[in-house]
C-alpha positions in Angstrom: 7.0 -63.6 -25.4 6.9 -59.8 -24.7 7.5 -59.0 -21.0 5.7 -56.0 -19.6 6.1 -54.2 -16.3 3.3 -52.3 -14.5 4.7 -49.4 -12.5 3.7 -49.4 -8.9 2.4 -46.4 -7.0 5.9 -46.0 -5.5 7.8 -46.1 -8.7 8.0 -42.4 -9.2 10.7 -42.3 -11.8 8.5 -43.5 -14.6 5.7 -40.9 -14.0 5.5 -37.5 -15.4 4.6 -34.9 -12.8 1.0 -34.6 -14.1 0.6 -38.4 -14.3 1.8 -39.1 -10.8 -0.5 -40.0 -8.0 0.4 -36.8 -6.2 -1.7 -34.7 -8.5 -4.5 -37.1 -8.7 -5.7 -36.6 -5.1 -6.5 -33.5 -3.2 -3.9 -32.2 -0.8 -4.9 -31.4 2.8 -5.8 -27.8 3.3 -6.0 -27.4 7.0 -3.7 -30.1 8.4 -0.1 -31.1 7.5 -0.1 -34.3 5.4 1.3 -37.4 7.0 3.6 -38.4 4.1 6.2 -36.6 2.0 5.9 -35.9 -1.8 8.6 -35.4 -4.4 9.9 -31.8 -4.7 8.9 -31.6 -8.3 5.3 -32.4 -7.5 5.2 -29.9 -4.5 6.5 -27.2 -6.8 4.1 -28.0 -9.6 1.0 -28.2 -7.3 1.8 -24.8 -5.7 2.8 -23.2 -9.0 -0.5 -24.3 -10.5 -2.5 -22.6 -7.8 -0.4 -19.4 -8.0 -1.3 -19.1 -11.7 -4.7 -18.0 -10.6 -3.2 -14.9 -8.9 -3.3 -11.6 -10.8 -0.3 -10.4 -12.8 1.7 -8.2 -10.4 2.7 -5.8 -13.2 -1.0 -5.2 -14.1 -1.8 -4.7 -10.5 -2.4 -0.9 -10.7 -3.8 -0.8 -7.2 -0.4 -1.1 -5.6 2.4 1.4 -5.1 4.8 -1.5 -4.4 7.6 -2.2 -6.8 7.0 -5.2 -9.1 10.1 -5.2 -11.3 13.9 -5.0 -10.7 16.9 -5.5 -12.9 18.2 -9.1 -13.2 21.5 -8.2 -11.5 19.6 -7.0 -8.4 17.4 -10.1 -8.5 20.6 -12.1 -8.4 21.9 -10.2 -5.4 18.6 -10.8 -3.6 18.8 -14.6 -4.2 22.4 -14.7 -3.1 21.6 -13.0 0.2 18.2 -14.5 0.9 19.6 -16.7 3.7 21.2 -13.9 5.7 19.4 -12.7 8.8 19.7 -8.9 9.0 19.8 -8.9 12.8 23.0 -10.9 12.9 25.1 -7.8 12.7 28.3 -9.3 14.1 28.1 -12.2 11.7 27.2 -10.0 8.7 29.0 -6.7 9.3 29.1 -5.7 5.7 25.3 -6.0 5.4 25.0 -3.8 8.5 27.4 -1.3 6.9 25.2 -1.2 3.8 22.2 -0.5 5.9 24.0 2.4 7.6 25.0 3.8 4.2 21.4 3.7 3.1 20.3 5.6 6.2 22.9 8.3 5.6 22.0 8.6 2.0 18.3 9.0 2.7 18.9 11.4 5.6 21.0 13.6 3.3 18.4 13.3 0.5 15.9 14.7 3.0 18.3 17.5 4.0 19.0 16.4 7.6 21.2 19.0 9.3 24.3 16.7 9.4 28.0 17.7 9.6 30.3 16.4 6.9 31.2 13.2 8.8 28.2 12.9 11.1 26.3 9.7 11.1 22.5 10.0 10.5 20.0 8.6 13.0 17.7 6.1 11.4 16.8 2.4 10.8 15.6 0.0 8.1 12.2 -1.5 8.7 9.9 -4.0 7.0 7.9 -1.1 5.6 6.5 2.3 6.4 3.9 0.8 8.8 6.7 -0.3 11.2 8.6 2.9 10.5 5.5 4.9 11.6 5.1 2.8 14.7 8.7 3.6 15.7 8.4 7.3 15.0 5.1 7.5 16.9 6.7 5.8 19.9 9.5 8.2 19.9 7.1 11.2 19.9 5.0 9.6 22.6 8.0 8.9 24.9 9.4 12.4 24.4 6.1 14.0 25.2 5.6 11.8 28.3 9.1 12.6 29.6 8.5 16.3 29.2 5.1 16.2 30.9 6.5 14.2 33.8 9.3 16.7 34.3 6.7 19.5 34.4 4.6 17.6 36.9 1.6 17.4 34.4 -0.7 14.5 33.5 0.7 12.3 30.7 -2.0 9.7 30.3 -4.0 11.3 27.4 -1.7 11.7 24.4 -3.2 12.5 21.0 -2.0 12.8 17.4 -3.5 15.1 14.7 -3.8 13.7 11.1 -6.0 14.1 8.1 -8.8 11.6 7.6 -6.9 10.5 4.4 -4.1 8.8 6.4 -3.2 5.2 5.7 -4.6 2.6 8.1 -1.2 2.1 9.8 -1.8 5.4 11.7 -5.0 4.0 13.0 -3.2 0.9 14.1 -0.5 3.0 15.9 -3.2 5.0 17.7 -5.1 1.8 18.8 -2.1 -0.4 19.6 -0.2 2.3 21.6 -3.2 4.0 23.2 -3.0 7.4 21.5 -6.1 9.4 20.6 -6.3 9.9 16.8 -7.7 13.4 16.0 -8.6 13.4 12.3 -9.2 16.5 10.2 -12.3 15.6 8.1 -12.1 15.9 4.3 -14.6 17.7 2.0 -15.5 17.2 -1.7 -12.8 18.6 -3.9 -10.3 18.9 -1.0 -9.0 15.4 -0.2 -6.0 16.1 2.0 -5.5 17.6 5.5 -6.2 21.3 5.8 -3.2 22.7 7.8 -5.3 25.5 9.4 -7.8 23.0 10.7 -5.1 20.7 11.8 -3.4 23.4 13.9 -6.7 24.3 15.5 -7.0 20.8 16.8 -3.6 20.8 18.4 -3.6 21.0 22.2 -1.1 20.5 25.0 -1.5 16.7 24.7 -0.7 16.5 21.0 2.5 14.5 20.6 2.8 15.5 16.9 1.0 16.4 13.7 1.4 13.9 10.9 1.5 15.3 7.4 1.3 13.0 4.3 3.6 13.5 1.3 1.6 11.7 -1.2 -2.0 10.8 -0.1 -3.0 7.2 -0.8 -6.3 8.5 -2.1 -5.3 10.8 -4.8 -1.4 11.1 -4.6 -1.6 14.8 -3.5 1.2 16.3 -1.4 0.0 18.0 1.8 1.3 21.5 2.4 3.9 20.7 5.0 5.5 24.2 4.7 2.3 26.0 5.6 1.6 23.5 8.4 5.1 24.2 9.8 4.7 28.0 9.7 1.2 27.9 11.4 2.5 25.5 14.1 5.6 27.7 14.8 3.2 30.6 15.5 0.9 28.4 17.7 3.9 27.0 19.7 5.1 30.6 20.2 1.7 31.7 21.5 1.2 28.7 23.8 4.7 27.8 24.9 4.2 24.3 23.5 6.7 22.6 21.2 4.4 20.4 19.1 6.5 18.8 16.3 5.7 17.4 12.8 6.2 13.9 11.4 6.2 13.5 7.6 4.7 10.3 6.3 6.6 10.2 3.0 5.9 6.6 2.3 5.0 7.3 -1.3 6.4 10.7 -2.0 9.8 10.6 -0.3 11.6 9.2 -3.3 9.6 11.5 -5.7 9.8 15.0 -4.3 13.6 15.3 -4.2 13.9 14.5 -7.9 10.7 16.0 -9.4 10.2 18.9 -7.0 13.6 19.7 -5.4 12.5 23.3 -4.4 9.5 22.0 -2.5 10.1 22.5 1.3 8.6 19.5 3.1 11.6 17.8 4.8 14.2 18.7 7.5 14.6 22.1 5.9 11.5 22.9 8.1 12.5 23.2 11.7 9.5 21.4 13.2 9.9 18.3 11.1 11.6 15.8 13.5 11.2 12.5 11.7 10.4 11.2 8.2 9.5 7.7 7.0 9.7 6.5 3.5 8.9 3.1 1.7 11.9 1.7 -0.1 9.5 -0.8 -1.6 7.5 1.9 -3.3 9.3 4.6 -5.3 12.5 3.6 -3.6 12.2 0.9 -6.4 12.8 -2.2 -4.2 10.5 -5.3 -3.9 8.1 -5.5 -0.9 9.7 -5.6 2.5 11.8 -2.5 3.1 11.0 0.9 4.7 13.1 3.6 6.4 12.6 6.1 9.2 15.1 8.8 9.9 15.2 11.4 12.7 16.5 15.0 12.5 19.0 14.6 15.3 19.9 12.1 18.0 17.9 14.1 20.6 14.7 13.3 18.7 15.0 9.6 19.4 14.9 8.9 23.2 17.8 6.7 24.2 15.5 4.5 26.5 13.8 3.1 23.4 17.0 1.7 22.0 17.9 -1.8 23.2 21.4 -3.2 23.5 22.1 -6.9 23.0 25.3 -8.9 23.0 24.3 -12.5 22.7 25.1 -12.5 19.0 28.7 -11.7 19.6 29.0 -8.0 20.3 27.1 -5.0 21.6 24.3 -4.3 19.1 21.8 -1.4 19.4 18.4 -2.3 18.1 15.2 -0.2 17.7 12.6 -2.3 15.8 9.3 -3.9 16.5 10.4 -7.3 15.1 13.8 -9.0 15.4 14.7 -11.4 12.7 14.3 -10.4 9.0 15.9 -10.9 5.7 18.9 -8.9 4.4 17.9 -9.1 0.8 15.8 -5.9 0.6 18.4 -3.8 2.4 21.0 -4.9 -0.1 18.6 -4.3 -3.0 18.0 -0.8 -1.7 21.7 -0.1 -1.6 22.0 -1.5 -5.2 19.4 1.0 -6.4 20.8 4.0 -4.7 24.3 3.5 -6.1 23.1 2.0 -9.5 20.7 4.9 -10.3 22.0 7.8 -8.3 20.3 11.2 -8.6 20.3 11.0 -12.4 18.7 7.6 -12.6 16.0 8.2 -10.0 15.1 11.6 -11.7 14.8 9.8 -15.1 12.5 7.1 -13.6 10.3 9.6 -11.8 10.1 11.9 -14.9 9.1 8.9 -17.0 6.4 7.9 -14.5 5.0 11.5 -14.5 5.0 11.6 -18.3 3.1 8.3 -18.5 0.6 9.6 -15.9 0.0 12.6 -18.2 -0.6 10.3 -21.1 -3.2 8.3 -19.1 -4.8 11.4 -17.7 -5.2 13.1 -21.1 -6.5 9.8 -22.6 -9.2 9.6 -19.9 -10.1 13.3 -20.3 -10.6 12.8 -24.1 -13.4 10.2 -23.4 -15.3 13.0 -21.7 -16.7 10.4 -19.3 -14.6 11.1 -16.2 -13.6 13.8 -13.7 -10.0 13.7 -12.7 -9.6 13.8 -8.9 -5.8 13.6 -8.7 -3.5 16.6 -9.0 -0.6 17.2 -11.4 1.9 17.6 -8.6 2.3 14.6 -6.3 2.7 10.9 -6.7 2.3 9.8 -10.3 -1.1 8.3 -10.3 -4.5 9.1 -11.8 -7.6 9.0 -9.6 -10.8 9.6 -11.5 -14.6 9.2 -11.1 -17.6 9.0 -13.5 -19.2 12.3 -14.5 -22.5 10.4 -14.7 -23.0 7.5 -12.3 -26.7 7.4 -12.6 -26.7 4.1 -14.6 -23.4 2.4 -13.7 -20.7 2.8 -11.0 -17.0 2.9 -10.7 -17.1 -0.5 -9.0 -18.6 -2.0 -12.2 -15.8 -0.5 -14.3 -13.2 -2.0 -11.8 -14.9 -5.4 -12.0 -15.1 -5.4 -15.9 -11.5 -4.3 -16.3 -10.4 -7.6 -14.6 -11.6 -9.4 -17.7 -8.7 -7.6 -19.6 -6.2 -8.5 -16.9 -6.2 -5.0 -15.3 -6.5 -4.7 -11.5 -7.8 -1.2 -10.9 -9.3 -0.4 -7.5 -12.5 1.5 -6.8 -13.2 3.0 -3.4 -15.1 5.6 -1.6 -13.4 8.6 0.1 -13.2 9.0 3.9 -15.5 11.2 5.9 -16.9 13.7 5.1 -16.5 12.9 1.4 -17.7 9.3 1.5 -20.3 10.0 -1.2 -17.5 10.3 -3.7 -16.3 7.1 -5.4 -13.0 7.0 -7.4 -10.9 4.6 -9.5 -7.1 4.9 -9.1 -4.3 3.9 -11.4 -0.8 4.0 -9.8 2.0 4.6 -12.3 5.1 2.6 -11.4 8.5 2.3 -13.1 7.3 -0.7 -15.1 4.1 0.9 -16.4 5.1 1.8 -19.9 3.7 4.3 -22.4 2.3 1.4 -24.4 0.5 0.0 -21.3 -0.9 3.5 -20.6 -2.4 3.7 -24.1 -3.7 0.2 -23.9 -5.4 0.8 -20.6 -7.3 3.8 -22.1 -8.4 1.6 -25.0 -9.7 -1.1 -22.6 -11.5 1.5 -20.4 -13.3 2.8 -23.5 -14.3 -0.8 -24.4 -15.7 -1.3 -20.9 -17.6 1.9 -21.1 -19.2 0.8 -24.4 -20.1 -2.5 -22.9 -21.7 -0.8 -19.9 -23.7 1.4 -22.1 -25.3 -1.6 -23.6 -26.2 -3.2 -20.3 -29.3 -2.3 -18.2 -28.7 -0.1 -15.2 -27.4 -1.9 -12.1 -27.6 1.2 -9.9 -30.1 0.6 -7.1 -31.7 2.6 -4.4 -32.0 0.6 -1.2 -34.5 1.1 1.6 -33.9 -1.0 4.8 -37.0 -2.9 6.0 -36.0 -5.0 8.9 -33.9 -7.8 7.6 -35.0 -7.3 4.0 -34.3 -4.6 1.5 -36.5 -3.1 -1.2 -34.6 -2.1 -4.4 -35.7 0.5 -7.0 -33.9 -0.4 -10.2 -32.8 2.6 -12.2 -35.6 4.6 -13.8 -37.8 1.5 -14.2 -38.9 1.7 -10.6 -39.1 -2.1 -10.4 -39.5 -3.0 -6.7 -38.1 -6.4 -5.8 -37.2 -8.1 -2.5 -33.5 -8.8 -2.2 -33.1 -12.5 -1.4 -30.4 -14.1 0.6 -27.7 -16.2 -1.0 -29.5 -19.4 0.2 -32.8 -18.2 -1.2 -31.3 -17.5 -4.6 -29.6 -20.9 -4.6 -32.8 -22.7 -3.9 -34.6 -20.6 -6.6 -31.9 -21.6 -9.2 -32.2 -25.3 -8.2 -36.0 -25.2 -8.4 -35.8 -23.5 -11.7 -33.5 -26.3 -13.1 -35.8 -29.0 -11.7 -38.8 -27.3 -13.4 -36.8 -27.0 -16.7 -35.8 -30.7 -16.7 -39.4 -31.7 -15.7 -40.9 -29.7 -18.6 -38.4 -31.3 -21.1 -39.4 -34.8 -20.0 -43.0 -34.0 -20.5 -42.3 -32.5 -23.9 -40.3 -35.6 -25.0 -43.1 -38.0 -23.8 -40.8 -39.6 -21.2 -42.5 -40.8 -18.0 
């Protein structure tokens, strides 16, 4: 007689992961489950869902680094359990952070003596760095106004309308009026002359962008500085400049070393840069450095000793991982000036390949500039039949993630596509992308126009479809769903009648 044994639900050892009961039932989505599951099943379930994410290296919307060398990956994993804020427990990690601050400050031409320590801090990104820099400007302005016996309750900051959303967050969170210089078609960065005109006695600083998010263009910080020097001399004010070099801070020193945008300009008092962009580190690291100690008010620095020794801290958060700080130090000493210059030159060359490939199609206007962040922003020459948003959507079918967006006021009628060229975007990928864009354009040419003109009529909209002037009422999602269901019911009913079935 052959004896057989039926595995019970709890006999996990005989099940493969995909045959176990843990993948046969849905897991809770909003409440923590009552029972545990094996680690293999937990990993597989999560990994399966993550497969539906886009491929990070084909995410051409992002400036953030998506590839690092295996040796750096190893360092990151070995230090992933270190809390950066425990400076007394991890003194070498703290030392590496200080070295990074000094290297970056010197890269930005801070006026430091040979052995002088730079003033700066590592952050979780440029958003936090901008918050810290903005707070320093606000406090310095308030202290000066108090000393002069003047009102200090209406601070403002002058920027271009092209700034990243973190500047709007700073203004709203810390009650600072944001005065934006509007853009115009063909000029998508802050106009220094208009910016200086908007400066008044309540302006805590003017923020210039070295590498606009919209088209990668560097703003003219040198002209801004010169105009502001004249205005300060005429008015007796001392309005300073902050440079948001989130994207361009690790580009300009290597590709455009003669460009004056940093601490070589006397009114530039602080600079932020994203280590996780062209600093070539994975997401989670930014830096802010100040010109001198006097530019960072002492009262903003906290001193704690409950971790073992006196520790100065100036951050918005407290605990954070050490891995990204260590990864930044790895890149700085591994690549040096030579390595960073090679990477940036390669990115620029691949940008030119992509740009020229798009120009050859004769279908696009190039919106981005040659000098700036290595990216290509482009728009359709003829958008009467199809839009940039359709191109973005159809490129997803080939794996590419290419964003389409409208420009800020007063250029919101301009829509562009943008491809960011990162270190891991090779020449082959650039050529492949051009081929796929050409395929998409041919596919769109064969499709009917989806461009519509919309006229609001209460809660409904009338749409005139392309040149056909077909007027239809736009239905809600629920109405369309009911229409589809009724259509299927009718189809099934018709088939029953045709087949003679009662």
